[in-house]
C-alpha positions in Angstrom: 0.0 0.0 0.0 1.4 3.4 -0.9 1.0 6.6 1.1 0.0 9.7 -0.9 2.5 12.4 0.1 0.1 15.2 -0.7 -2.7 14.1 1.6 -1.1 11.5 3.8 -3.6 8.8 3.0 -2.8 5.3 1.9 -3.6 4.2 -1.6 -3.8 0.8 -3.3 -3.1 2.3 -6.6 0.1 1.3 -8.4 2.5 4.0 -9.7 2.1 5.1 -13.3 3.9 3.0 -15.8 7.3 4.1 -17.2 6.9 5.3 -20.7 9.7 4.5 -23.2 9.8 5.5 -26.8 10.2 2.4 -29.0 11.9 2.4 -32.3 10.5 0.6 -35.4 13.0 -2.2 -34.8 11.8 -2.7 -31.3 8.2 -2.7 -32.3 8.8 -5.2 -35.1 10.4 -7.5 -32.6 7.4 -7.3 -30.3 4.8 -7.9 -33.0 6.9 -10.3 -35.0 5.6 -9.0 -38.3 7.1 -7.2 -41.3 7.4 -3.4 -41.5 4.7 -3.4 -44.3 2.3 -5.5 -42.1 2.9 -3.1 -39.2 2.1 0.0 -41.3 -0.9 -1.8 -42.8 -2.2 -2.5 -39.2 -1.7 1.2 -38.4 -3.6 2.3 -41.5 -6.4 -0.1 -40.6 -6.6 1.2 -37.0 -5.6 -2.1 -35.6 -2.2 -0.9 -34.1 -1.4 2.3 -32.3 -0.1 5.1 -34.5 3.5 6.2 -34.3 4.7 9.6 -33.1 7.0 11.6 -35.4 10.0 13.1 -33.7 13.3 14.7 -34.5 14.3 17.3 -37.1 11.5 17.6 -39.7 9.5 14.9 -37.9 11.7 12.3 -39.7 11.8 9.5 -37.1 8.9 7.4 -35.9 8.6 6.1 -32.4 5.9 4.4 -30.4 4.8 4.7 -26.8 5.8 1.6 -24.9 2.6 1.9 -22.8 0.4 2.0 -25.9 2.2 -1.0 -27.4 1.9 -2.9 -24.1 -1.8 -2.1 -23.9 -2.3 -3.4 -27.5 -0.4 -6.6 -26.7 -2.5 -7.2 -23.6 -5.7 -6.5 -25.6 -4.7 -8.9 -28.3 -3.8 -11.6 -25.8 -7.2 -11.2 -24.0 -9.0 -11.5 -27.3 -7.1 -14.4 -28.7 -6.2 -16.2 -25.4 -7.9 -18.7 -23.4 -9.7 -16.4 -21.0 -12.1 -18.5 -18.9 -13.3 -15.6 -16.8 
């Protein structure tokens, strides 16, 4: 149980997740698909969109939290969830 330093009360909430910016190579390893498949999923709204960063918005990165939520959602849909 955590204590809220602002109001001194205990809380059962977990701390917010750490957000990392994932590169295309990291995302491709996670989803185990080709680059073209990944971008097709994004276009179809199946996978989270990338963020453009850097000079002239040249580089694409993804939020690790958004990708993790997507993975969990896919596992819940496709997994053996007996609940």
